[in-house]
Each structure stands twice: as C-alpha cells, then as structure tokens.
C-alpha positions, 0 to 999 in steps of 0.5 A, spaced: 632 229 500 636 225 504 642 226 499 642 233 500 642 232 507 648 227 506 651 232 502 651 238 506 653 234 512 659 232 508 661 239 506 660 242 513 665 236 515 670 238 510 670 245 512 670 244 519 677 240 518 680 244 513 679 250 518 682 247 524 688 245 520 689 252 517 689 255 524 695 250 526 699 249 519 701 255 516 707 254 511 710 260 513 711 260 520 715 256 525 711 250 529 714 245 534 711 238 535 712 234 541 710 229 545 711 221 547 708 215 545 708 208 548 709 205 555 705 200 558 699 202 556 701 205 549 698 212 551 700 217 546 701 225 547 702 230 542 702 237 542 704 243 537 706 250 538 705 254 532 708 261 530 702 265 533 704 262 540 698 258 541 698 251 544 694 245 541 693 238 543 693 233 537 688 227 538 687 223 533 684 227 527 682 233 531 686 239 535 684 242 541 686 249 543 690 249 550 693 256 551 697 261 548 704 262 551 707 269 552 712 272 547 718 271 551 717 264 552 716 262 545 723 266 544 726 262 549 724 256 545 726 258 539 733 260 542 734 253 544 732 250 537 737 255 534 743 255 540 742 247 540 743 247 532 736 243 532 736 242 524 742 238 524 741 233 530 740 226 527 737 222 532 732 216 531 732 211 537 725 209 539 724 205 544 718 202 549 717 209 551 719 214 545 719 222 546 719 226 540 720 233 537 719 236 530 721 243 528 718 245 522 719 252 519 721 256 512 728 254 513 728 247 515 724 241 518 727 236 523 724 230 527 728 227 533 726 221 537 729 217 543 727 213 548 732 215 554 737 220 557 740 221 550 743 228 549 743 233 554 740 239 549 735 235 547 732 233 554 733 240 556 729 242 550 723 237 551 723 239 558 722 246 556 716 244 552 713 240 557 714 245 563 711 251 558 705 246 557 704 245 564 705 253 566 700 254 560 694 250 562 
C-alpha cells in the first residue's frame, strides 16, 4: 500500500513540475529572463516574461505567476531588444552585485551579465524590464 502512495505522489509531483515548465518554456516564443544576484546578503532575484506576455518570478525550483503585461509594453521591450541588436552584444562581467538579461527566441539566445554602469543600452533595457515589473504588480 505504501509503495502505491509513494508512486502516486511521485507521479503527481512529476506532472506538476512538467506543467509549470510548459507554461513558461515554449520553444517557439520569445522569453526574456532578467534579474540580479549578489550583494551583501547574496540575495537572488529572477523573473521571466514569456511570449504570452506573462511575468513569472523564478524561485529555486518553482515559478510564481506575477502578472500579465500589455501588448504595447511587450512590443516596446521587443523593440528595444531589436534596436540595441541584443543578439550580438557580448558582455560577461560579473561582480559583487551582478545583473543579467537573457533573451531566448527562435532566432537566437544571448545572455549578458554585468556589475556596474556598463552600457547605456543594456541599462536602458534592464530599467525598462524592472519598471515593467513594478507597474505590473
């Protein structure tokens, strides 16, 4: 009897994890991951905006729905990514407090990491993402 209960719990956990990942990780849509890590407390903050315009907070092994953004805001973010030619930016300078942006879509995947005021365009994009997060709550 206990083996059956254990098996049922394991399957339920497996399907629960699979479903939450399917909500976020669709190969054919755009995804923008952003956040920061480090500082005195070594705290971590990570969010993702998917192609359905949903914002999720990523915490360890779980994802928590935060909000849905407007189509106009999502288009503004995608325009910044295109205008700044994000796919060709090469920036990997972590520090005590490291900020990051990762863009994944059907055409490319690129990650940038920095710790200070590096590039105006990257800072503009990051600020747009953070402000979108603040207004979406």
